[in-house]
C-alpha positions as a printed NumPy array, in Angstrom:
array([[ 21.198, -37.129, -19.774],
       [ 19.566, -35.274, -16.921],
       [ 18.864, -31.534, -17.115],
       [ 21.394, -30.72 , -14.401],
       [ 24.113, -32.566, -16.348],
       [ 23.412, -30.655, -19.489],
       [ 26.136, -28.184, -20.599],
       [ 25.173, -24.92 , -22.295],
       [ 27.712, -22.805, -24.14 ],
       [ 27.088, -19.067, -24.454],
       [ 29.159, -16.329, -25.897],
       [ 30.844, -14.31 , -23.078],
       [ 29.41 , -11.127, -24.65 ],
       [ 25.895, -12.571, -24.49 ],
       [ 26.489, -13.848, -20.896],
       [ 27.482, -10.362, -19.829],
       [ 24.44 ,  -8.861, -21.57 ],
       [ 22.229, -11.419, -19.812],
       [ 23.801, -10.669, -16.393],
       [ 23.367,  -6.904, -16.876],
       [ 19.761,  -7.447, -17.745],
       [ 19.169,  -9.705, -14.74 ],
       [ 20.817,  -7.057, -12.497],
       [ 18.557,  -4.355, -14.005],
       [ 15.442,  -6.489, -13.428],
       [ 16.532,  -7.163,  -9.856],
       [ 16.976,  -3.429,  -9.291],
       [ 13.581,  -2.56 , -10.778],
       [ 12.021,  -5.245,  -8.551],
       [ 13.576,  -3.665,  -5.49 ],
       [ 12.265,  -0.413,  -6.487],
       [  8.782,  -1.701,  -7.119],
       [  8.808,  -3.407,  -3.657],
       [  9.906,  -0.161,  -2.051],
       [  7.174,   1.843,  -3.856],
       [  4.579,  -0.743,  -2.957],
       [  5.643,  -0.552,   0.709],
       [  5.258,   3.255,   0.599],
       [  1.871,   2.949,  -1.052],
       [  0.758,   0.582,   1.767],
       [  1.959,   3.059,   4.395],
       [  0.036,   5.797,   2.753],
       [ -3.04 ,   3.771,   2.497],
       [ -2.851,   3.012,   6.273],
       [ -2.459,   6.666,   7.051],
       [ -5.334,   7.555,   4.7  ],
       [ -7.608,   5.012,   6.388],
       [ -6.651,   6.139,   9.875],
       [ -7.547,   9.776,   8.809],
       [-10.866,   8.739,   7.308],
       [-11.683,   6.864,  10.654],
       [-10.815,   9.976,  12.467],
       [-13.168,  12.085,  10.308],
       [-15.935,   9.429,  10.691],
       [-15.489,   9.472,  14.514],
       [-15.7  ,  13.402,  14.454],
       [-18.829,  13.261,  12.342],
       [-20.312,  10.683,  14.806],
       [-19.588,  12.929,  17.778],
       [-21.111,  16.027,  16.018],
       [-24.152,  13.915,  15.127],
       [-24.654,  12.744,  18.697],
       [-24.301,  16.372,  20.058],
       [-26.77 ,  17.662,  17.422],
       [-29.323,  14.877,  18.519],
       [-28.883,  15.982,  22.229],
       [-29.491,  19.653,  21.217],
       [-32.472,  18.711,  18.958],
       [-33.979,  16.562,  21.733],
       [-33.503,  19.3  ,  24.33 ],
       [-34.976,  21.896,  22.113],
       [-37.937,  19.848,  21.024],
       [-39.012,  18.819,  24.625],
       [-40.632,  21.62 ,  26.508],
       [-39.746,  22.018,  30.26 ],
       [-42.426,  21.085,  32.609]])
């Protein structure tokens, strides 16, 4: 007898309990997917913010180098 031809008998109460558990697991899975999506979005925003800060620091550093070079070189 093949597996697909096998018949399994389950008490109706047990079946209902199993279906409730499956429904609950599916709901928790949807919630977890939603939270994961939110975390991913937050991570992208955080990375963009950090890149912005790094860019600002680079800009300040370049300006400081120009000032330092200008002050270090005497006019002729």
